[in-house]
N, C-alpha and C positions, 0 to 999 in steps of 0.2 A: 213581340219578346220582349221581357223586362229587363232593361238596362243595366248590368250590372255597375257600373259607376256612378258613384255620387258626385252632384254638379254643385261647387260653390263659384257663384255668384262677386268680386269684388267689386265697388265702385269706390274710384281714387282715379287718383295722379298718377300722371307718367315720369319716371326719371331718367335722362337719358343717359344717366353714366349706367343703370341699368341695376342698381347695387337693393334701392327701397323701393317705396310707390306699385304701384300697378305689375311692373316687371321681377319684384320681386316676391309678389304673391301669388304670380304664375310660376314662377321656379315652386315656391312649394308647395304649393297645389300638386304640380306634377314627381314632388321628389316623395311627396304623402301617397298617392296613386286615388289623387280624385283631380277629376273635370276641371277645369277652371271660364268662365265664364270673364266677361266684362264689359263696364261701361265706364268711360272716361272724364272726369271730370275735369282735369287742369294738365297742361303740357309743362314741361317745366326745363328752363337748360340748364345742368346739373352736371355734374363731376362730383369725387370724393374730396372736393376743397371747399364749392360753394354752389351755392343757386343767384344764376345769373341774370334768370328773366321766369317771369311764371304767365302765359298766357291760357283765364281761364273758358272754357266752353258755356255754351249758355244753358240755362237749366230747360230749355225746350230739348237741346242734343241730346243733355245728358239722360232726359224722361225718355226721348227716345230711344235710346241705346238698353234703355232697363226695359220698356214695350218689344223690343225687336227680341231680346232673348228671352222674356217670360212668356210672350206669345208662343211660341216655339222647344222651350229647352223647361224641365221638370228641375226647378232649384229646392235642392233641401235646405241648404243653406246661404245666408248671404251678409256680404263683411263690406267695412267702410273702414276708409281712410280717409286721405286729403278731399274735402271738401270744400274749401277755401274759403268762401261766402255763403253769407246768409241766406242768401237766395237760392242757392244750391241746398245747405241743409232742411232748409224747409221742405224743399221739392224731393230729395232722399227719401225723408219721414211721409210725407204724402203716397209715394209710389210704395212704399214699405208698407203700406197700410192697403194699397187699396190691392194690391197684389198677393199678402199676408206673406211676406218677405222674412218670415221667422222658419229656427232661430236667426237669431240675425247682434255679429259682431261686431263691436261698435268700438273702433281705436281711433278716437278723438286728436286727432295729430295738428299740431298747433303750429311746431317750431323743426326743423328740420336739425340733423347733427350735427349742418354746420353752425347753426346757429340764424338761420335766415324764417322768416314769417310763414308759417304757410294757412294759414287760418286768418283771415280777417279779424280784428276787433270787435265788429258789427255781429261777426257772425258765435260770438261766443253766446249770448243767451237763444240762440236758436238752438246751438245744440245741447244748450241745460233742459229747454224746456220743448222740443219737440221731439227730438232724438233719443239720450237719454233715456226718458220712458220705456224706448220699445228695445233695448237692449236685452238682450238674454246677457251675454257678456261683455263689460265695458273695459276698454286696458287701457286706463290713464297712467304714463308713470307721474313718479311726485311731482313733477312743475306743471304738466297738467290738470293731475287732483287739487293742488295748488291754485288752479287759476280758474277748473268748474265752482268751488268752495270760498274762492274770491277772498282766502287767508294762504299765511303759512303752514306748513308742517313741520313742526321741530324735533317731536317729539315720535317714538316706537307707537308710543298714546295716545299720537296726534291721527295719525297714520288710518290706525280702528276706527277712532271717531269717523274722519273722513271718510272711510270705506262704508261704515254703519246710515251715515247721511248718504251718502249718493246709490243706495240702495232707495231710502227711504225716498231719494226725489223720481224713483218708481224704475230704476234697473235693477232685472231680475237675480243678477251677481256683477261681483265686479270683480278685478285683478291687479289693486296698487303695483305697480314693478317697482323694485328694487334697486336698479340700477344706477339713481344719480345717488342713493347713502354709504355710507363709508362702508367697509369690512364686507363680508360673505352678501352676496346677491342674492339679498331675501324679498320673494313679491310675496303678498298678501292678499287671500282668498278671501271675499265675504257671499254668503245665498242668504241672510236674512237671518239666520237661525244660527248657525258657527264659523267661526273663524278660522282657515287652512292655511301653515307658515310652510312655501317651499323656496328650500335653499339650499346653495350650491354654493361652493369657492368661486370666490370673482374670478373671470379670464383676463388673464394681463396681456390685452393685445387692445393694439389701437385701429383693428381694422371689426369697427361694428357698427357700422353702415347699412339701415336696410332694418335692424334689430327689431324693433318695434310693429313693423309693418310684417316681418316676418314669424314672429311669438302669436302674434292675431291668426295672422293666416292660416299657420298650424292648430291653432286649438278652433276657425272654423271647420275644416280637415277634419278631425278629430269628432266637432259635432254630427257631421255630413256623414261619416262614419258607423254613429252609433253613440258613442260617448255622450257623457250627460256630464255638465261644464266643469264637475268639478274634475273628472279624469281629462277630462279633453286640455283642463291647464297644467296639469303634472306631464302631461305628453309634451306640449308643447313646451314646457319648461324643458325638460329630457333633450325635446329636437333642438331647443334655440341652443343651450348651452353648447351640445356639441357642436352644431352651428359655429360658433363661437371661437371652441378652441380647435378647429380643421382652419379657421379665415385664414387669407394668405394679402401679401399688400399687391393692390396694386393703382397707380396714379402716385399723387402725390401726396395725400390728404388720407380722410380715413376710407380702409378699405373696406367691401364687403365684407359679411357672415358668408361664409361655403354652402347653401345650401344641398348641394349635393354628394356631402361628404361620404355617404353611403356605396356611392358608386366609384367615386375618381379624388383622387389625391394631389394636390401642381406636386413639379417636377421639378427641379433645379433646371437654370436656365439653357446649361450644357445637355440636358438631357434631352433637352424638347429639340433638340434642333434634328432636322430632318439625317436620314444613315445619306452618306455620301452614296452617289452610286458609281456602281460597278459595270469596269468596261471588259470584253472580251477580246480575249487577243484572238487574233486569226491565228 
């Protein structure tokens, strides 16, 4: 019997606060109607304010998780997030090639929303050389694009040139996210032939934890359901915009985006209280 639910494999780190990483990926997949399988690369002790500790899993264990999934489950699309070290980047690139894990969405996670670093300095070159050329869609934010190219991107012309350079480095397509620029939130997509700008009004909220993970996972979900890259980016842009508009405060820092805005909305604290039990008089 043919399976009707597409499968996306995410290779990423865990966020104990539940707003980013593997947790955000699985919430996004569930909200968008695809099945999520996982290979964990690192465990972070993290909340809405900071990352207090990171424990990297061994490359051997990361490899074993990937092998276990693909030996039993047909994976339509693969997405990478936090890879932590050069060794894990190299291992993941090798497994993508060994198992033909394409299309591949690469979110080059380097720094958490709190500012804590999630990718070692020595892993950046491995990201450029080994994983970037395998990407069907690469999803850097502005600082990540600057790190990949080794220079600042101060103007919109700089961003356009950066997109061209990244595709020349081997990525099939790239979308450079505009969240770090002033004004409307404009993401620039480039596929080696033409540019496409995706612009929405900036959502004024501090609850942005997991935005990048969610956006990349939404692209992966759309690809798994049959979209081509540009259409997948358009769908993901619409999804993350609504998730930001519906985001709610949680913790004392940057709360998460709302992955399930289509299904439920937060209620005021007093509305969430359970009704008082009724007693029956004798």
